[in-house]
C-alpha positions in Angstrom: -18.7 -10.1 -8.2 -16.1 -7.4 -7.7 -14.1 -6.3 -10.7 -10.4 -5.7 -11.2 -9.2 -2.3 -10.0 -5.5 -2.7 -10.8 -3.9 -5.1 -13.2 -0.4 -5.8 -14.5 0.0 -7.6 -17.8 3.5 -9.0 -18.7 5.3 -6.2 -16.9 9.0 -6.1 -16.8 10.9 -3.5 -14.7 14.6 -3.1 -14.7 17.0 -0.8 -12.8 20.5 0.4 -14.0 23.1 -2.2 -13.5 21.1 -3.8 -15.1 18.9 -5.3 -12.4 15.6 -7.0 -13.3 13.3 -6.3 -10.5 10.1 -7.7 -12.1 10.0 -10.0 -15.1 6.9 -10.7 -17.2 4.7 -10.2 -14.2 0.9 -10.5 -14.5 -1.2 -10.0 -11.4 -4.7 -8.6 -10.7 -6.0 -6.7 -7.7 -9.8 -6.9 -7.1 -11.8 -3.9 -6.1 -12.8 -3.7 -2.4 -10.6 -6.8 -1.5 -7.7 -7.2 0.9 -4.6 -8.5 -0.7 -1.4 -9.6 1.0 1.8 -9.5 -1.1 4.5 -11.8 0.2 8.0 -12.9 -0.8 11.5 -12.8 0.4 13.5 -9.6 0.6 14.4 -8.7 -3.0 11.5 -10.6 -4.5 10.0 -7.5 -6.1 7.3 -6.4 -3.6 8.5 -2.8 -3.3 9.1 -2.5 -7.0 5.6 -3.8 -7.7 4.1 -1.2 -5.3 6.1 1.6 -7.0 4.4 0.7 -10.3 0.9 0.7 -8.8 0.8 4.5 -8.3 3.2 5.5 -11.0 6.4 6.1 -9.1 8.1 3.8 -11.6 7.3 3.1 -15.2 7.9 -0.4 -16.6 10.2 -1.1 -19.6 7.5 -3.4 -21.1 4.0 -4.6 -20.5 0.9 -2.7 -19.4 -0.7 -1.5 -16.2 -4.4 -0.8 -15.9 -6.5 1.1 -13.3 -10.2 0.6 -13.5 -9.8 -0.9 -16.9 -7.9 2.0 -18.4 -4.2 1.7 -19.3 -2.0 4.0 -17.3 -0.7 7.2 -18.8 2.4 8.9 -17.4 1.7 12.6 -18.2 1.5 14.9 -15.2 -2.3 15.2 -15.1 -2.9 11.4 -15.3 -0.3 10.7 -12.6 -2.0 13.2 -10.2 -5.3 11.5 -10.8 -3.8 8.1 -10.2 -2.0 9.1 -7.0 -5.3 10.6 -5.7 -7.0 7.3 -6.2 -4.1 5.0 -5.2 -2.4 6.1 -2.0 1.0 4.7 -1.1 2.4 4.3 2.4 6.1 3.6 2.6 7.8 1.3 5.1 9.9 4.2 6.5 7.8 7.1 7.6 10.7 9.5 7.3 10.4 9.1 3.5 6.8 10.5 3.7 6.7 13.2 6.4 8.1 16.6 5.6 5.9 19.4 7.1 6.5 21.1 10.4 3.3 20.0 12.2 1.1 17.0 12.0 -1.9 19.1 10.8 0.2 20.6 8.0 1.5 17.2 6.8 -1.9 15.5 6.7 -3.6 18.6 5.1 -1.0 18.8 2.3 -2.8 16.4 -0.1 -6.4 17.8 0.4 -5.0 21.4 -0.1 -3.4 20.4 -3.3 -6.8 19.0 -4.5 -8.1 22.6 -4.2 -10.7 21.7 -1.6 -12.3 24.5 0.6 -10.6 25.1 3.9 -13.6 23.7 5.9 -13.5 20.4 3.9 -9.7 20.2 4.3 -10.0 20.5 8.1 -12.8 18.0 8.2 -10.8 15.5 6.3 -7.7 16.0 8.4 -9.7 15.7 11.7 -11.5 12.6 10.5 -8.3 10.9 9.4 -6.4 11.7 12.6 -9.3 10.6 14.7 -9.4 7.3 12.9 -5.7 6.8 13.6 -5.9 7.9 17.2 -3.9 11.1 16.6 -6.5 13.9 16.8 -5.1 15.2 20.2 -1.7 15.7 18.5 -3.1 18.0 15.8 -0.5 20.7 16.2 2.4 18.5 17.4 5.7 19.0 15.5 6.3 16.0 13.3 9.8 15.5 14.7 8.3 15.1 18.2 6.2 12.1 17.2 7.2 8.5 18.1 8.0 6.0 15.4 4.6 4.4 15.7 2.8 7.8 15.6 4.8 8.8 12.5 3.7 5.6 10.7 0.0 6.3 11.6 0.5 9.9 10.5 1.6 8.7 7.1 -1.6 6.6 6.8 -3.7 9.6 8.0 -2.2 11.7 5.2 -3.3 9.1 2.6 -6.7 8.7 4.2 -7.3 12.5 3.9 -7.1 12.1 0.2 -10.0 9.6 0.3 -8.4 7.1 -2.1 -10.0 4.1 -3.7 -6.9 2.0 -3.0 -4.3 2.1 -0.2 -1.0 0.3 -0.8 1.1 -0.3 2.3 4.7 -1.5 2.4 5.3 -3.5 5.6 3.0 -1.3 7.8 3.7 -3.2 11.0 7.5 -3.0 10.9 8.7 -1.4 14.1 5.3 -1.4 15.8 4.5 -3.2 19.1 1.7 -5.7 19.4 -0.8 -3.1 20.7 -0.2 -0.7 17.8 -0.3 -3.5 15.3 -3.7 -4.7 16.7 -5.0 -1.1 16.5 -3.8 -0.7 12.9 -5.3 -3.9 11.8 -8.7 -2.8 13.3 -8.3 0.5 11.2 -7.7 -1.5 8.1 -10.7 -3.7 8.8 -12.8 -0.5 9.1 -11.5 0.8 5.8 -12.3 -2.5 4.1 -15.9 -2.4 5.4 -16.2 1.0 3.7 -15.1 -0.4 0.3 -11.4 0.7 0.3 -9.2 -1.7 -1.6 -6.2 -2.6 0.6 -2.9 -4.0 -0.6 -0.3 -4.8 2.0 3.2 -6.2 1.8 4.0 -8.5 4.8 6.2 -11.3 5.9 3.7 -12.4 8.6 2.1 -15.6 7.4 -0.4 -15.7 10.2 -1.6 -12.2 9.5 -1.9 -12.9 5.7 -3.8 -16.1 6.3 -6.3 -14.5 8.8 -6.7 -11.0 7.2 -6.4 -11.3 3.4 -9.0 -12.2 0.8 -6.2 -13.1 -1.5 -2.4 -13.6 -1.3 0.2 -12.9 -4.0 3.6 -14.6 -3.6 6.5 -13.2 -5.6 9.8 -15.0 -6.2 12.8 -13.2 -7.8 10.5 -10.7 -9.6 8.1 -13.3 -10.9 4.7 -14.5 -9.8 4.9 -17.7 -7.8 1.3 -18.1 -6.9 -1.9 -15.9 -6.5 -5.1 -17.1 -4.9 -7.1 -17.6 -1.7 -5.0 -17.7 1.4 -5.5 -21.3 2.4 -4.9 -22.6 -1.1 -1.7 -20.5 -1.6 -0.3 -21.3 1.8 -0.9 -25.0 1.3 1.5 -25.0 -1.6 4.7 -26.7 -0.6 6.6 -24.5 -3.1 5.2 -21.4 -1.4 6.0 -22.8 2.0 9.6 -23.4 1.0 9.9 -19.9 -0.5 8.4 -18.2 2.6 10.6 -20.3 5.0 7.7 -22.3 6.4 9.4 -25.5 5.2 13.1 -26.1 4.8 14.4 -25.2 1.3 
């Protein structure tokens, strides 16, 4: 049986205002599983993801990675972000180098890897995302879909244990979406833990091993897809049934 790789225990996160983004949230993500995180806009999905790789620090509660409580010193955060890769919904928030190669190689270079290993990782990642022919293409010349895939390639080049993706299919056409799902399936077969925020009920039901549903910063339900999506309370929250 697979063990927990990320866990939150009674976590509360607030923003100035004050705004409570997450309240006494306890959820567990299982190693090598595929988890879909669902909920209305403002339910806390993005805030949850920001906690998973240390972009935010909760006001209370505890977060664990591989059984160890997170620390927020510089060294610990670097190790965490190497192991837990985050892909934002808007690729413009993640791409900053002149060329595609420079952008995807940034992480491996910062790990201090030899030049040959850096290039191998970049080429493997770009090939997996169908971008290898664009190696030297300026980032600003990429299409929106190519930019989204470039962000994922940059995370893959770090060879993380966990990849967290916030609405990865937003703005993609059906063909690109299908290709991206195939890539996720391949990563899953290689043991990568995948955590995806989505509004697509059909995708979550067909793809995920487990679904987490948030409501107003709290856990509504967590479990196997069919069991979660059979809940009338979940169906009302996700708009499947009238409220």
